[in-house]
Every structure is written in C-alpha cells, then in structure tokens.
C-alpha positions as CSV (number, residue, x, y, z in Angstrom):
1,X,-63.4,-246.1,-23.7
2,X,-65.4,-244.8,-20.8
3,X,-64.6,-241.4,-19.5
4,X,-64.3,-240.2,-15.9
5,X,-64.8,-236.8,-14.3
6,X,-62.8,-234.8,-11.8
7,X,-64.7,-233.5,-8.8
8,X,-66.0,-229.9,-8.9
9,X,-63.5,-227.4,-7.9
10,X,-64.3,-224.2,-6.0
11,X,-61.9,-221.4,-6.6
12,X,-61.8,-217.7,-5.9
13,X,-63.5,-215.6,-8.6
14,X,-60.1,-213.9,-9.2
15,X,-58.5,-217.2,-10.1
16,X,-61.3,-218.2,-12.4
17,X,-61.1,-214.8,-14.1
18,X,-57.3,-215.1,-14.4
19,X,-57.6,-218.5,-16.0
20,X,-60.3,-217.3,-18.4
21,X,-58.0,-214.4,-19.4
22,X,-55.2,-216.7,-20.6
23,X,-57.4,-219.0,-22.6
24,X,-56.2,-219.5,-26.2
25,X,-58.6,-218.9,-29.1
26,X,-61.2,-221.7,-29.2
27,X,-60.0,-223.1,-25.9
28,X,-62.5,-223.8,-23.2
29,X,-61.9,-223.5,-19.5
30,X,-62.5,-227.3,-19.2
31,X,-59.8,-228.1,-21.8
32,X,-57.4,-225.7,-20.0
33,X,-58.0,-227.4,-16.7
34,X,-57.6,-230.9,-18.3
35,X,-54.3,-229.9,-20.0
36,X,-53.1,-228.3,-16.7
37,X,-53.8,-231.6,-14.9
38,X,-52.0,-233.6,-17.7
39,X,-49.0,-231.3,-17.4
40,X,-48.9,-231.6,-13.6
41,X,-49.1,-235.4,-13.8
42,X,-46.4,-235.5,-16.4
43,X,-44.1,-233.2,-14.4
44,X,-44.6,-235.2,-11.2
45,X,-44.0,-238.5,-13.0
46,X,-40.7,-237.1,-14.5
47,X,-39.7,-235.9,-11.0
48,X,-40.4,-239.3,-9.5
49,X,-38.4,-241.1,-12.3
50,X,-35.5,-238.6,-11.9
51,X,-35.4,-239.3,-8.1
52,X,-35.6,-243.0,-8.7
53,X,-32.7,-242.9,-11.1
54,X,-30.7,-240.7,-8.7
55,X,-31.2,-243.2,-5.8
56,X,-30.3,-246.1,-8.0
57,X,-27.1,-244.3,-9.1
58,X,-26.3,-243.5,-5.5
59,X,-26.8,-247.1,-4.5
60,X,-24.6,-248.4,-7.4
61,X,-21.9,-245.9,-6.4
62,X,-22.0,-247.2,-2.8
63,X,-21.7,-250.8,-4.0
64,X,-18.8,-249.9,-6.3
65,X,-16.9,-248.3,-3.4
66,X,-17.4,-251.4,-1.2
C-alpha cells in the first residue's frame, strides 16, 4: 500500500513544546500528530453519523404523526 503525507504544519514554538512535553515513552511527534488526526477524523465521523441518525429519527417521527 502506498502512503501519503500531510502538508507541513507551522505552529507556534509554544505549541510544539507543549506537544513534545506530553509524548509517551518511545512516541515520536509524528506518531502523536498522526494519532491526533485519526482521533479527530473518528470523532467527526461519529458526530456526522449521530446527526444523520437524529435527522432520520426526526423524519420518521414526523411521518408517524401524519
């Protein structure tokens, strides 16, 4: 499988330092950033699915009342 890269990201030195301070033993900054992106994607997918289920439920309730 081919891999892809994310664009370079410029951040304040304070943010980089804060990120480096919370790294686990053996964890690289790159792996931390990758995991953070994965977590963000998962969270947004879950939010989207939750909203879709809510809208479907709303529509079904409206149909049931009609």
